C-alpha positions in Angstrom: 101.5 111.9 115.6 104.1 110.8 113.2 107.1 108.2 114.0 108.7 108.5 110.9 109.4 111.3 108.6 110.5 111.4 104.9 111.6 114.7 103.9 112.6 115.1 99.7 114.9 111.9 99.9 116.9 111.3 96.5 119.4 108.6 95.4 121.1 108.6 92.6 123.6 105.7 91.1 126.1 107.0 88.6 123.2 109.6 87.4 120.6 107.4 87.6 117.8 109.0 89.9 116.6 106.2 91.7 114.5 108.1 94.3 113.3 111.5 93.5 112.4 114.1 96.3 110.1 111.4 98.0 108.2 112.7 101.1 106.1 110.9 103.4 105.1 110.1 107.0 104.4 107.2 108.9 102.1 107.3 111.7 102.3 105.4 115.1 100.1 102.2 114.8 99.5 102.1 111.5 100.2 99.5 108.6 101.4 101.5 105.7 102.5 99.9 102.2 105.1 100.9 99.5 103.8 99.7 96.2 104.6 100.5 92.7 106.3 98.5 89.7 109.3 97.1 89.6 112.3 99.2 89.4 110.3 102.1 91.2 112.8 102.7 93.9 110.7 100.8 96.8 113.8 98.6 97.9 116.1 101.6 97.6 113.9 103.6 100.0 114.2 100.9 102.6 117.7 100.8 101.7 118.1 104.4 102.7 116.0 104.4 105.5 118.0 101.8 107.2 121.5 103.0 106.5 122.6 100.2 104.0 122.7 103.4 101.3 123.3 107.3 102.0 120.6 109.5 100.5 121.9 112.0 97.6 120.2 114.3 99.4 117.2 114.7 101.9 116.7 113.7 105.2 114.6 110.9 107.3 113.5 111.4 111.2 112.6 108.6 113.2 110.9 109.9 116.7 112.2 113.3 115.2 116.0 112.2 115.7 117.5 112.6 111.9 118.4 109.2 110.9 120.1 109.9 107.5 123.6 109.5 107.7 123.8 107.1 110.7 124.8 103.6 110.6 122.8 100.6 110.4 123.4 99.4 114.0 122.7 102.8 114.7 119.2 103.0 113.3 118.3 99.2 114.7 119.1 100.8 118.4 116.6 103.7 117.8 114.0 101.2 117.3 114.1 100.2 113.4 114.1 96.4 112.5 113.9 95.3 108.8 113.6 92.0 106.6 114.6 91.6 103.2 113.1 90.3 99.8 115.6 87.3 100.0 115.6 86.5 103.8 119.3 86.5 105.4 119.8 83.7 107.5 122.4 81.5 109.2 121.4 78.5 107.5 123.8 76.1 109.7 122.4 77.2 112.8 119.1 76.1 114.2 116.3 78.1 113.6 116.2 79.0 117.3 119.8 80.1 117.3 118.9 82.5 114.4 116.2 84.4 116.7 119.0 84.1 119.6 121.4 85.8 117.9 119.2 88.7 116.6 118.0 89.1 120.6 121.3 90.0 121.0 123.2 86.4 122.3 126.3 85.9 120.2 128.2 82.8 120.7 131.9 82.4 121.4 132.6 86.4 121.7 135.2 87.3 124.0 133.3 90.4 125.5 130.5 87.8 126.7 130.7 86.9 130.6 131.7 83.7 131.5 130.1 81.9 134.3 126.5 82.5 135.8 126.1 85.8 133.9 126.8 84.0 130.3 124.1 81.2 131.6 121.5 83.8 132.2 122.2 85.6 128.9 121.8 82.5 127.3 118.6 81.6 129.0 117.0 84.8 128.6 117.8 84.5 125.1 116.7 81.0 124.6 113.1 81.9 126.2 112.6 85.4 124.2 113.6 82.8 121.0 111.1 80.2 121.9 108.2 82.9 122.7 108.8 84.6 119.3 108.8 81.3 117.2 105.6 80.1 118.8 104.3 83.8 118.2 105.1 83.1 114.3 104.2 79.7 114.5 107.4 78.1 114.0 108.3 76.4 117.6 108.1 72.8 116.2 111.0 73.8 113.8 113.3 75.3 116.8 115.9 72.7 116.2 115.9 72.7 112.6 118.6 73.8 110.9 117.5 77.2 109.0 118.4 75.9 105.8 115.9 73.5 105.5 112.8 75.5 106.2 110.5 76.1 103.1 110.2 79.9 101.4 107.5 80.9 103.8 108.8 79.7 106.8 112.2 81.3 105.8 110.1 84.5 106.1 108.4 84.1 109.2 112.0 83.4 110.7 113.0 86.7 109.5 110.1 88.6 111.1 110.7 86.8 114.0 114.5 87.6 114.3 113.4 91.6 113.5 110.8 91.0 116.3 113.8 89.9 118.6 115.2 93.9 118.1 111.9 94.9 120.0 111.3 97.5 117.2 109.0 100.3 117.4 108.9 100.3 113.3 109.2 97.2 111.7 110.0 97.7 107.9 109.2 94.4 105.8 110.1 94.0 102.3 107.8 91.7 100.6 106.9 89.4 103.1 103.9 87.4 101.0 106.1 86.6 98.3 106.3 83.1 97.2 103.8 82.2 99.9 100.9 79.6 99.7 97.5 81.0 100.0 97.2 79.4 103.2 100.6 80.6 104.5 99.6 84.2 103.2 96.4 84.1 105.5 98.6 83.5 108.5 100.7 86.6 107.7 97.8 88.6 107.3 96.7 87.4 111.0 100.6 87.9 112.1 100.6 91.8 110.6 97.6 92.3 112.8 99.2 90.9 115.7 102.2 92.5 115.5 100.4 95.9 115.3 98.3 95.1 118.4 101.7 94.5 120.2 102.5 98.0 119.9 104.9 98.0 116.4 104.1 100.2 113.3 104.7 98.3 110.2 106.1 99.6 106.9 106.0 97.1 104.2 106.9 97.0 100.3 104.7 94.3 99.0 103.1 93.2 95.4 100.5 91.5 96.8 98.1 94.1 95.8 95.0 92.0 97.8 96.8 91.7 100.9 97.7 95.6 100.8 93.9 96.6 100.0 92.9 94.2 103.2 95.3 95.7 105.9 96.8 98.9 105.2 95.6 102.4 106.6 97.7 104.1 103.9 99.5 103.2 100.7 102.0 105.2 99.4 102.9 104.7 95.6 106.0 105.0 93.6 106.9 104.7 90.1 110.4 105.6 88.6 111.6 106.9 91.8 108.9 109.7 92.4 105.8 109.5 94.9 102.9 109.7 92.8 99.9 109.1 95.1 99.6 108.5 98.9 96.3 107.8 100.6 93.8 105.2 102.0 93.7 101.8 100.0 90.3 102.6 98.3 91.5 105.8 96.9 94.4 104.5 95.7 93.0 101.5 94.0 90.8 104.2 92.0 93.4 106.4 91.1 94.1 106.9 87.2 97.9 107.9 87.6 98.4 104.6 89.6 96.7 102.5 87.5 98.5 103.8 84.3 101.8 102.9 86.4 100.8 99.4 86.7 100.9 99.3 82.8 97.5 100.2 81.9 95.7 97.5 83.7 93.7 97.8 86.4 95.0 97.5 90.2 93.5 94.3 91.4 92.1 94.2 94.9 
């Protein structure tokens, strides 16, 4: 059963076609990757699906509800969360506060009740935050300013913030970028754990080894077009995919 359905999605920028009638589905409980050379349209696709950009044409449906045309916060409320190529953190806040904010607690907002209700909300957000930091193995960093984290830790924090939104679908934009081998191995196990908790994963990734190891399906874009889709082993042997990677072998 499809969770996300994309139908002939296109996006142009001043006549430049960044996406060209891209269609695919993401089934529930999958880990699916979107791969392709630089400039293939992968992040543009993420931005269109999450309401950052409006499509030129085409539609996308999440749980059979049309999401193209919705604002980002509306899409989040339906159960889609994402990360970015460059983690967008509140660097002056602590690691824990970053997750608490994502969980729905905003300090110093007039609409948040005072007294016991406010205290209860803060305690719940703190509990959720610590639980998620433990899940991504960042609990020991909870009280540090987020700006002091390493590149790998910043990516883990952004994943924790996305999970705080309780998504059905989590979209990860290059989660392995800049990671050490040990951090990459930890990420692989974390993605399996996220899936086991009931979330479907759609990721853009350049680490072909990771893609081939963990993904159920792979979608390949080149110059904004879908050129292949299927299980990792078939994608690895697809001549058109290999050609898209500058004529070299697709390294698994």
